[in-house]
C-alpha positions, -999 to 999 in steps of 0.1 A, spaced: -16 -33 -226 -7 -17 -193 -8 -32 -158 -10 -17 -123 -2 -40 -94 -15 -33 -59 -2 -49 -27 -12 -47 9 16 -45 36 27 -75 56 15 -83 91 17 -56 117 33 -54 151 0 -47 168 -18 -75 150 6 -99 167 9 -81 200 -24 -64 210 -7 -47 239 19 -31 216 2 3 216 4 7 254 42 12 253 48 24 217 63 58 210 43 61 179 12 39 184 -5 51 153 23 39 130 32 2 137 60 -15 119 59 -50 104 59 -79 128 86 -106 122 62 -128 101 52 -96 83 89 -92 72 88 -128 59 56 -120 40 71 -89 24 102 -108 13 80 -135 -3 60 -108 -20 93 -93 -32 103 -126 -48 70 -126 -67 74 -90 -78 109 -95 -90 95 -119 -116 70 -93 -129 75 -65 -154 72 -37 -128 86 -3 -138 83 15 -104 72 11 -68 51 37 -50 41 34 -13 19 49 14 41 68 38 32 47 69 61 26 84 46 -8 76 39 0 40 73 17 35 91 -14 50 71 -37 29 79 -17 -3 115 -15 7 118 -53 12 101 -58 -22 124 -33 -39 155 -49 -24 147 -80 -45 132 -62 -76 159 -36 -78 135 -6 -78 136 27 -59 106 34 -37 86 66 -40 60 79 -15 24 91 -22 5 103 8 -28 99 -10 -23 61 -8 -22 63 30 -43 50 58 -80 58 63 -82 89 85 -108 73 106 -118 93 138 -129 60 154 -93 47 152 -74 80 158 -79 109 182 -60 132 158 -45 129 124 -19 101 123 15 116 113 39 94 93 76 100 97 91 127 74 103 114 41 139 124 49 138 104 82 124 74 63 151 77 36 178 75 63 164 41 74 155 27 40 181 32 13 157 23 -15 135 52 -6 135 84 -26 126 114 -3 115 139 -30 78 136 -25 55 152 -51 21 143 -36 -9 139 -58 -32 142 -28 -27 150 9 -53 132 32 -74 153 56 -86 144 90 -112 132 97 -126 115 67 -155 91 61 -149 57 44 -164 71 12 -141 101 14 -111 78 19 -121 58 -12 -124 90 -32 -91 104 -20 -73 71 -29 -90 69 -62 -79 104 -71 -43 97 -61 -42 65 -82 -56 83 -113 -31 110 -108 -2 85 -106 -14 67 -137 -15 101 -156 18 112 -141 36 80 -153 17 73 -186 40 46 -199 48 28 -166 34 -3 -150 35 5 -113 33 -14 -80 13 5 -54 20 -7 -18 -6 4 7 -33 -8 30 -64 -29 26 -85 3 20 -58 15 -6 -64 -16 -28 -102 -12 -27 -100 26 -32 -76 21 -62 -99 -4 -78 -129 19 -74 -109 49 -87 -99 30 -119 -129 7 -125 -158 24 -107 -182 4 -85 -163 -27 -74 -175 -50 -47 -154 -50 -15 -140 -86 -12 -115 -77 15 -77 -77 10 -53 -102 27 -20 -92 41 8 -91 15 -16 -100 -13 -13 -90 -49 -40 -75 -71 -35 -67 -107 -56 -45 -131 -50 -43 -169 -59 -16 -193 -69 -27 -228 -86 -4 -253 -88 24 -228 -107 4 -201 -94 -12 -169 -103 -47 -158 -92 -69 -129 -68 -96 -140 -59 -110 -105 -74 -102 -71 -61 -109 -36 -35 -134 -48 -15 -150 -19 0 -179 -38 35 -166 -30 29 -167 8 37 -198 27 11 -189 53 -17 -182 29 -44 -154 32 -46 -136 66 -66 -106 79 -86 -101 47 -114 -84 68 -91 -56 81 -87 -24 61 -58 -8 79 
C-alpha cells in the first residue's frame, strides 16, 4: 500500500487584508497571513505523526512557507515542482505570475532544496481544464519519479483537485479548505481516496473551501 498526501497552503495575506495588493511589491505572490502561519504549524504537527517520505511544494511563496513550516516539524527537506503551481488564470493575472527563483527561496527557507527538476512548467494563459491536466501530469510524473515514496504535496486548492483527477480520473470538486489534508491510497494498482479535506488538526476549522488559489 502506498499513500500520497495533499495539503493546501494556510491563509493568505490578501485574504485577511483585501487592500494588500495596492502596496505590495509582488501582488501576484502573497505570503501567509499570521493565522495562516498558525495553520501551517498545526498542519506540521499532524504531518509529523504520519509516515511521509518527502515534501514537494508549488513554488509560490504561500505554499513554500507552508511546506517549510511543516518540514520544520517533520524533519523533511522541501523540493519544488512548478507543475503543482497556481492556475494561470487570465482573469486573475494580466501576465504570467512569476514565483521567486529557487535560489532566492532557498536563502529564506533553510529546508528548501533549490535543485528543481520540473515535471511540468505551466504556460500562460490556461483554462481551468488545462490547469487540471497540467497538475495531473505533474503528479503522475512525481509518483513515477519516486516509485517507493509516500509524498506530501503542498499546493493550492486547484492543486488538490487536479491531483485527484490526475490519479483517479473524474472526481467531483468538493472544494478544498485552507491547510486541509487529503490522502489517496494505492492498492492493487488503483488509487482511492482515504481522507478528503480533513481539518481536524486546525483549531479554527475549515476556511475558504470555495477558493481555488
